[in-house]
C-alpha positions as CSV (number, residue, x, y, z in Angstrom):
1,M,0.3,0.0,0.1
2,S,1.1,3.5,-1.3
3,I,2.8,5.9,2.1
4,F,0.1,8.0,0.6
5,S,-2.9,6.1,0.9
6,T,-4.3,8.4,3.6
7,M,-3.2,12.3,3.1
8,N,-3.7,15.0,4.9
9,I,-4.4,17.8,2.1
10,L,-4.6,21.5,2.4
11,L,-6.6,23.0,0.2
12,A,-5.1,26.4,-1.1
13,S,-8.9,27.9,-1.1
14,N,-11.6,29.6,1.5
15,N,-14.4,27.8,-0.1
16,D,-16.4,25.6,2.6
17,H,-18.4,24.8,-1.0
18,K,-15.1,23.7,-2.5
19,R,-14.0,21.7,0.2
20,E,-17.3,19.8,0.7
21,E,-17.1,18.7,-3.3
22,F,-13.6,17.8,-2.1
23,T,-14.3,15.7,0.5
24,R,-17.0,14.1,-1.3
25,I,-15.1,12.5,-3.5
26,L,-11.1,12.3,-2.4
27,K,-13.2,9.3,0.2
28,G,-10.7,8.4,2.7
29,H,-8.2,11.3,2.8
30,S,-8.6,14.4,5.9
31,L,-9.2,18.3,3.6
32,F,-8.4,21.1,5.6
33,L,-8.4,24.7,4.8
34,P,-5.9,27.4,5.6
35,K,-8.2,29.0,8.5
36,D,-8.5,25.5,9.8
37,L,-4.5,25.5,10.5
38,G,-4.2,29.6,11.7
39,I,-3.4,30.3,8.5
40,E,-4.2,33.6,6.3
41,F,-4.2,32.8,2.6
42,D,-5.1,35.7,0.2
43,F,-4.2,34.7,-3.8
44,E,-4.2,37.2,-6.5
45,E,-5.9,34.9,-9.3
46,D,-4.1,37.4,-12.3
47,K,-3.0,34.5,-14.2
48,E,-4.3,33.6,-18.0
49,S,-5.1,30.3,-17.4
50,F,-6.8,28.0,-15.0
51,T,-3.6,26.2,-14.6
52,E,-1.4,28.9,-14.3
53,N,-3.8,30.6,-11.2
54,A,-4.3,26.8,-10.1
55,L,-0.2,26.4,-9.6
56,G,-0.1,29.3,-8.4
57,K,-2.1,29.3,-5.4
58,A,-0.7,25.8,-4.6
59,K,2.7,27.1,-4.6
60,A,2.0,30.5,-2.5
61,L,0.4,27.9,0.1
62,A,3.2,25.6,0.1
63,G,5.6,27.5,1.8
64,Q,3.2,27.7,5.0
65,A,2.0,24.5,5.1
66,P,2.8,22.4,8.1
67,Q,4.9,19.0,7.9
68,G,2.8,16.1,6.6
69,Y,0.4,18.1,4.6
70,V,0.0,18.3,0.8
71,V,-1.1,21.5,-1.5
72,L,-4.3,21.0,-3.5
73,A,-5.3,23.9,-5.7
74,D,-8.2,24.4,-7.3
75,D,-9.0,27.0,-10.0
76,S,-12.5,26.9,-12.2
77,G,-14.8,28.7,-13.9
78,L,-17.3,29.2,-16.6
79,C,-16.5,29.7,-20.3
80,V,-19.5,31.0,-22.4
81,D,-18.6,31.0,-26.1
82,A,-20.9,34.0,-27.2
83,L,-18.8,36.0,-24.6
84,D,-15.7,35.0,-25.8
85,G,-15.2,32.4,-23.1
86,R,-15.5,35.2,-20.4
87,P,-16.0,35.2,-17.4
88,G,-13.2,32.7,-17.4
89,V,-10.4,33.1,-15.1
90,R,-12.4,35.9,-13.9
91,T,-15.2,33.8,-13.1
92,A,-15.5,35.0,-9.3
93,R,-15.1,38.4,-10.0
94,Y,-17.5,38.7,-13.3
95,G,-18.9,42.2,-13.0
96,L,-16.5,43.7,-11.1
97,E,-16.1,46.4,-13.7
98,T,-19.5,47.3,-14.3
99,F,-20.7,47.5,-11.0
100,G,-17.6,48.4,-8.8
101,R,-18.2,45.9,-6.3
102,M,-17.8,41.6,-5.9
103,L,-21.4,40.5,-6.6
104,E,-23.1,37.7,-4.7
105,S,-23.9,34.9,-6.5
106,D,-27.5,35.5,-7.7
107,E,-26.2,39.0,-8.9
108,R,-23.8,36.9,-11.0
109,N,-26.0,34.8,-12.5
110,A,-28.5,37.5,-13.0
111,F,-25.9,39.5,-15.3
112,L,-25.1,36.7,-17.5
113,L,-28.3,36.0,-17.9
114,K,-29.2,39.6,-18.6
115,N,-26.0,39.5,-21.5
116,L,-27.4,36.5,-22.7
117,A,-31.2,37.5,-22.9
118,H,-30.7,38.3,-27.0
119,L,-30.2,35.0,-27.5
120,E,-33.2,32.7,-27.8
121,D,-31.8,29.5,-29.1
122,I,-30.1,27.2,-26.4
123,E,-27.2,26.3,-29.8
124,E,-26.6,29.6,-29.2
125,R,-25.8,29.7,-25.4
126,T,-23.1,27.2,-25.0
127,A,-20.3,26.6,-22.4
128,Q,-18.0,24.9,-20.7
129,F,-17.4,24.5,-16.8
130,V,-13.5,24.5,-16.4
131,C,-11.5,23.3,-13.4
132,A,-8.1,23.4,-13.2
133,L,-5.8,21.3,-10.0
134,A,-2.2,21.7,-8.8
135,L,-1.2,19.3,-6.3
136,I,2.2,19.9,-4.3
137,V,3.1,17.2,-2.5
138,D,6.9,18.5,-2.5
139,V,9.4,20.9,-4.0
140,N,10.1,18.1,-6.8
141,R,6.6,16.4,-6.9
142,Q,4.5,19.1,-8.7
143,F,1.4,18.1,-10.6
144,T,-1.1,19.4,-12.9
145,I,-5.0,18.3,-14.2
146,C,-7.0,20.0,-16.2
147,E,-10.9,18.7,-17.3
148,A,-14.1,20.3,-18.5
149,V,-17.8,19.8,-18.7
150,D,-20.1,20.8,-21.6
151,G,-23.3,22.4,-21.8
152,Y,-25.3,25.5,-22.2
153,I,-26.8,28.7,-20.0
154,A,-30.3,28.3,-19.6
155,K,-32.8,31.0,-19.9
156,E,-32.9,30.9,-15.9
157,S,-32.3,29.4,-13.0
158,Y,-33.0,26.3,-11.7
159,G,-32.4,24.1,-8.6
160,Q,-31.0,24.4,-5.4
161,G,-28.3,22.7,-4.9
162,G,-24.9,23.6,-5.8
163,F,-23.0,26.9,-5.5
164,G,-22.0,29.5,-7.9
165,Y,-23.2,29.3,-11.2
166,D,-24.7,25.6,-11.0
167,P,-28.1,26.5,-11.2
168,V,-27.8,28.2,-14.6
169,F,-25.6,26.1,-16.3
170,I,-27.2,23.2,-18.0
171,C,-24.9,20.3,-18.1
172,K,-25.1,18.7,-21.7
173,E,-24.7,14.6,-20.5
174,A,-27.1,15.3,-17.6
175,G,-29.6,17.7,-19.3
176,K,-30.1,19.2,-16.4
177,T,-28.8,22.5,-14.4
178,M,-25.8,21.3,-11.7
179,A,-28.1,22.8,-9.2
180,E,-31.0,20.3,-10.0
181,L,-28.8,17.2,-9.9
182,T,-27.7,15.4,-6.5
183,E,-24.7,15.4,-4.9
184,E,-23.7,12.0,-6.1
185,E,-24.8,12.7,-9.8
186,K,-22.6,16.1,-9.9
187,D,-19.3,14.6,-8.5
188,K,-19.5,11.9,-11.9
189,V,-19.8,15.3,-14.6
190,S,-19.2,18.3,-13.1
191,H,-15.3,19.7,-14.2
192,R,-14.7,19.4,-10.9
193,G,-15.6,15.8,-10.6
194,K,-13.7,14.5,-13.4
195,A,-10.4,16.4,-12.5
196,T,-10.7,14.9,-9.5
197,A,-11.3,11.2,-10.5
198,H,-7.9,12.0,-12.4
199,L,-6.3,12.9,-9.1
200,I,-7.6,10.0,-7.3
201,T,-5.5,7.9,-10.0
202,L,-2.3,10.4,-9.7
203,L,-2.5,9.6,-5.6
204,G,-3.1,6.0,-5.7
205,E,0.6,6.2,-8.0
206,I,2.5,8.4,-5.7
207,S,5.4,6.6,-3.7
């Protein structure tokens, strides 16, 4: 059995929802947020790709991680074809330039729907959810993974589950918004679920 069969994973995020999703999928491992260990962590996601941002976050936190912890970072977002790939790496900051402040999730969703209101045909509302992961075991073992799921932007919000853009993103494979899926269904088809499945394989190969 690999010495890493059970791991203490420090997640480079302050997002409890992300921790919940990773914890469901990475069964047998213990996940912690920086605040759980008394670490103040903030990283400016200013790179032009999800993978660069994820690796930057992981490297920034790795220097503060206690011994016995590996660092996992995720950068994910929504890329809408009709908006030339926006909001993309600026998904969490979507609407900031227009409103001069960070929007709440429901406000960002409403802003997105408004910007696509002129597109009636669902085939014109194609989009992808993208998730990049970066895992740092030590200075010489650093890994990145990137996955995506295809879908469409709905014309209104549906479902009560998930978070972020889940209520307006229709997963092509499932035929429902991410917010309409059960946790188990979402973990199988989501961008984060697919990327984490690769991560599980990677963790099993680390020796």
